[in-house]
Phi, psi and omega in degrees: 000138183280165183298326183298311180294323177301313181294324178293320177298315182293320178297317179299321181293328178288315182297325185256019185290341177245131178274142177227169174061215185297325181300319181292322184295337182276351184263153172299148181296121182278160173271109186264003187287143175226156181250179184298321180297320178295315178301316180297317182292325178292316178300315178302316182293321178299312183292322177295317179298315179297319180297321182278327196237335185299138188299334180245091186298328180292327177288324178302323179293322177295322177298315182300317180297315183293317182290320178297322177297317178296320180297317179295327179281358177078023184291344181256358188297327183272358182272086187262003175243144185300308184301312180294328176298315178297320181296312183292319179297320176300313180301317182292323177291316179295330180299324180278317186274330189068013187263109184285349177285330182294128178208133177253132184235156179243139176236124177295328177276141179301140181269142179294143177285145180227085178303130180055035177054047180293173186296152176300160180290165177300324179295318180293320178297316180295322178295319177298316180296319179296317181294321177300317179292318180301326181266014178054036178055032176094346183276096185283318183204138171242143179206139168260105185278165178303140184090005178066045176254127180272148182220130176234117173266103186250119187262355179184153176258088182284166184312128187298328180292336178267325190262354187301318182296317178295320178298318179298315179298318181297312182291327177292318180300324184257010186296334183267002177288162183267341178215148180232131179245120172263122179260106180249022185293339178237032185253120182266005175106205182145229193274120177298334177292326176290324175301313180297321180300311181292323177300325183302325180294345186258003181233170181281201185277339178289138181295141181237128179281117187264311188192158173236149174236118177264135179241130183293318193302319178239020178049047187247141174241124177258124178268140176243121181237163170299151186280152179291340181207139168224146179292150175080176183285146172278168185274348180075204183259024181291156185299144179227138173241147174234124180265133183229160174216179177290347176276347177292126193215152167059242182299329176292326175292323178299315179304312180296317182293319177305309185288330178291310183292331178272003178055039181259347182213159172260121181269126185233130176136229185245160173301139185281179190293332176089046178236106186241012185249103181285166179185212183203179184267157175216134176284130180258351183163188184300333186230004182233145176215165178216156170258121183243124177288120182253358182215181177215149179278146176225111178287132184292343180266308184273342185063016178232193174212191187256012180301127180096277185286341183081185177270120178281132180289155172290324178237112185268109176222158176303141181302334183299333177229027177297320180296313182296323178295313182297319180296315179298317180295320180297314180296319178302315182288327176295323177295317179300321181283347182245021183307137176080007181244159175303329179301319180298319180295320178296321182290336178300322177294320178297321181297320179300316179292322178296321178296320179295317179296322179295315179295321178296318181294321177298318182294327181277343181276112183287143175295156180302129179293134177290157178301148179267111187233014178228131178161176185271356183228130182251137175240138178228146173235113179281146179072217183056036178299338180288339187291149176262332186206128177235133182228170180237123179234132182194188182295340183274349177227031179059028178058034179277114184287356181246000189277327189227108186255149173275157171253144177289135178222103187065233176260016179233193185222148180221147179212140177230133181221158173271120178244135175287164177301145177127187181268137179226137175251149185198169170218157170272150179238103184256109182051044176088352182255125181278138175210157178290163180285112184293343180269356182249114182286353184263117177209166182213153173272125183281002178097349180246019181088002179256137184244128182235150173287153183231137173225140179244130178257000000 
C-alpha cells in the first residue's frame, strides 16, 4: 500500500475517533477517564512528534515551551476525561502554530501499535475503502442544469486509486455541458493525486505544473502535474467555476488555488479554511493519536501557499448563495456568446429563472450575526488568535453554532449572554470545531461519549 493511502486512512481515523449523535448513542458507554500519568505521557509524545516530524522545527520548539509552561501551571490537571483533554491540547498547539491541520484525537477503543509508523492494518484499509464507496468517493451529486450547465457537488478528494472510475464517469457525463461548476463548499480535502486527476480534465494535452509538496523528513519535494492520460473526453477550455466556503479545506483548497493561479476557473464564495500543510497520523499511546503536518505546499507560480488566510475568491459572496450567483453569471455569459442566435433567445428564459433563484437564495441567506456582548454571563477564550470565528453553542440556544458569536479582544475572544437560573451545558465553536471551554474546570459526559462544559447560574 502506498504512503498516500496510508495517510488518508490515518487521517480518517483521527477525524472519526469520537462518535457523536445517534451513532454514539448505540454504543456502550465508554470509560473516558484518564489520569495524570496518561496526560503527561501524551504531552511528551505530542512534543516529541512535533520535534521529529513537524514541517517547521523552529515552531515545534515554541510549542514545547508554551505547553510546558501550561503544564507547570497545572492547566491540564482538571482534564480527567480523554476527549476534552485532546480538544484543549489541540487548541493550545494550534494557538502557537496557527496550523489547522494539527489535531489530537482520543479513542475509547485501544489503538493498534504501529512500530515505526508502519502501514495500517488490513481491517483499517478495508474500512477506509468501504467508507469511500459508501460516500461515492466524495461525489455527492451530479446535475445537468437548465442552459446546459454542469454541476458537481464534491465532498472530498478520496484516494485516486479508488475514486478514479467514479471521477471518470462524472466528467464524461458532464463533458458536453457548456459550463462546469464544482461545488467544494463542504469539501474538507484529501488526496493530492485525486486533485491532479480532476484538474487534468480541465486542461489540454500539454503538461501543466499544478502544485508541489515539500516534506521535511526526507527533504523531498513531490511535484504534481496534469496526467499524460485520463479516460474519457476532456472538458476543453470551457468556463469553470469553483464554489468555496470557510469549510473548504486542505486538498479542496489546493484544487481551487491551482485553478485560480492558472486562471482556469472563477472562484466564487468565501475565503477557504487556510490549511496547506499535508502530513500523516501518529499514535501517541493506547488511546491518543494526532495528525502532524510534515510538509507544506508550494505553488509553482506564486511560490507560496494558502496556509492561514486561505484561498481568496475572485467573487466574494456568502457561501449560502454562491451556487445561484455562479449559475446566473454563467447563463449571462452564455447569452453574450450566443447573441443573435436562437440559442440566446432560449437562454433568456433560463436567465429569468436563474435571477429569481438568486434573489430567493439571497433572501434566505441570513446576514452574519453580530457578536453577543450584553448579558449577565461572560465567556472568554484566551489565545486562539489564529481563529477566524468563535461561537457559543449550548442548551440555552438549541446548540445552534451560528446563534451566539464572540468578539475578538486582543489575542482572545469574549462573549456575554443572558442565562436564566439553573444548569447549562455548552461548547465553544472555533472555526466550526466544537470543544469544551478550556477555562472552565466543570464538564460532564452526557452518557453518549460526548463531553460538554457546565455552568450553573
